[in-house]
matplotlib code that plots the C-alpha trace (Angstrom):
import matplotlib.pyplot as plt

x = [-39.6, -42.0, -45.0, -43.2, -42.3, -45.8, -47.2, -46.4, -46.5, -43.7, -41.9, -41.3, -39.2, -36.9, -33.8, -32.0, -31.4, -28.0, -27.0, -23.7, -23.8, -21.4, -20.9, -19.8, -22.6, -24.6, -28.4, -29.9, -33.5, -36.5, -37.9, -39.9, -36.7, -37.5, -34.5, -34.4, -32.0, -30.2, -27.5, -23.9, -21.9, -18.6, -16.4, -17.7, -14.9, -16.8, -15.5, -11.8, -12.2, -14.1, -11.4, -8.6, -10.6, -11.2, -7.5, -6.7, -9.1, -8.3, -4.6, -3.0, -4.5, -2.6, -4.2, -7.6, -6.6, -5.5, -8.8, -11.3, -9.5, -10.0, -7.9, -9.7, -11.1, -13.1, -16.4, -17.2, -20.0, -18.2, -17.1, -20.3, -22.4, -20.2, -20.4, -24.1, -24.2, -22.0, -23.6, -27.2, -28.1, -31.9, -31.8, -29.4, -31.9, -34.6, -32.5, -33.5, -31.0, -27.6, -27.4, -25.0, -26.6, -26.4, -28.1, -30.7, -31.5, -31.6, -34.1, -36.2, -36.3, -36.7, -37.5, -34.1, -31.3, -28.6, -25.0, -22.4, -18.9, -17.3, -19.7, -19.3, -15.5, -16.1, -18.2, -15.2, -17.5, -16.2, -13.0, -12.9, -10.2, -12.1, -15.5, -17.2, -17.8, -14.6, -14.0, -13.5, -16.9, -18.5, -17.0, -18.2, -21.7, -21.6, -20.4, -23.3, -25.7, -29.2, -31.1, -29.9, -26.5, -27.7, -25.5, -27.0, -27.0, -24.1, -25.4]
y = [35.7, 33.8, 35.8, 39.1, 37.9, 36.6, 40.2, 41.7, 45.2, 44.3, 41.8, 44.4, 46.4, 43.5, 43.4, 40.7, 38.9, 38.4, 36.1, 35.3, 31.9, 29.5, 26.3, 23.0, 22.3, 19.2, 19.1, 15.9, 16.4, 14.5, 15.3, 18.2, 19.9, 19.1, 18.3, 14.7, 15.2, 18.0, 19.5, 18.2, 21.4, 22.1, 21.8, 18.4, 15.8, 12.5, 11.8, 11.0, 7.4, 8.7, 11.4, 8.7, 6.5, 9.5, 10.4, 6.8, 7.2, 10.7, 11.3, 13.7, 16.6, 18.9, 17.2, 18.0, 21.6, 22.1, 20.8, 22.2, 25.2, 23.5, 21.1, 17.9, 18.8, 16.5, 18.3, 18.9, 17.4, 14.6, 12.9, 13.7, 11.9, 8.9, 8.9, 9.0, 6.1, 4.0, 5.1, 6.0, 3.7, 3.9, 7.7, 7.7, 5.7, 8.2, 11.2, 12.8, 15.7, 16.0, 19.8, 22.3, 25.3, 27.6, 24.9, 24.3, 28.1, 28.3, 25.4, 26.9, 30.3, 29.2, 25.5, 24.9, 23.3, 25.0, 25.3, 27.7, 26.5, 28.0, 26.1, 22.9, 23.2, 23.6, 20.5, 18.8, 17.8, 20.1, 20.9, 24.7, 25.0, 23.1, 24.5, 21.2, 18.1, 16.2, 12.8, 11.6, 13.1, 11.2, 8.0, 9.0, 9.5, 6.1, 4.6, 6.4, 5.1, 5.9, 9.1, 10.4, 10.9, 13.2, 16.3, 19.7, 22.0, 24.4, 27.9]
z = [-59.8, -62.0, -60.7, -61.6, -65.0, -65.7, -65.4, -68.9, -67.4, -65.0, -67.2, -70.0, -67.5, -66.6, -68.9, -67.0, -63.7, -62.3, -59.4, -57.7, -56.2, -54.7, -56.7, -55.4, -53.0, -54.1, -54.3, -55.6, -56.8, -58.1, -61.6, -60.2, -58.9, -55.2, -53.1, -52.0, -49.1, -47.3, -49.5, -49.2, -48.8, -50.7, -47.7, -46.6, -46.4, -46.7, -50.2, -49.6, -50.9, -54.0, -54.6, -54.6, -57.1, -59.3, -59.4, -60.4, -63.3, -64.6, -63.7, -61.3, -59.4, -61.7, -64.7, -63.1, -62.5, -66.1, -67.4, -64.9, -63.3, -59.9, -57.9, -57.0, -53.6, -51.3, -51.6, -55.3, -57.3, -59.2, -56.0, -54.1, -56.8, -56.6, -52.8, -53.0, -55.5, -53.1, -49.8, -50.5, -53.4, -52.9, -52.9, -55.9, -57.9, -57.1, -58.2, -61.5, -61.4, -59.7, -59.2, -57.8, -56.0, -59.1, -61.2, -58.5, -58.2, -62.0, -62.1, -59.3, -61.1, -64.7, -64.9, -66.6, -64.7, -66.7, -65.9, -67.1, -68.1, -64.9, -62.6, -64.7, -64.1, -60.3, -60.5, -62.2, -65.1, -67.9, -69.6, -69.4, -72.0, -74.7, -73.6, -73.1, -71.0, -70.1, -71.4, -67.8, -66.9, -69.7, -68.2, -64.8, -66.2, -67.8, -64.5, -62.7, -65.3, -66.3, -66.9, -63.5, -65.1, -67.8, -68.2, -67.5, -70.5, -70.6, -71.1]

ax = plt.figure().add_subplot(projection="3d")
ax.plot(x, y, z, "-o")
ax.set_aspect("equal")
plt.show()
């Protein structure tokens, strides 16, 4: 993609690029955008304990649905990040970006790990009704700590 866009004769003919990707799968990367471990797919069920802790902090599953548009499943980014912190602390410390597949592909294509509001809702890190990062997500980021907990820009 970058090679095509670097050629001005080709780039002038490209009006836009559209992708349809599945969110929810977790890809931790280093600062260069290289995956640090195999992805944890959205239907992985290892985060049951993290889900219960998250519910104690943010309210009911219905509360989560009303804010993010998604029920609090077992394999979405918020819980997967917490699972990694608790179970792979050394790798967690090395992680510069906690990305979903759409953000990972965005980064690989453009150098920007952007996230749209819909995907941020799937990740359970945004309030889709208010159009921004959820208060609970800010608390989660503080709990995760450090630069690794930086939010992806919403675009």
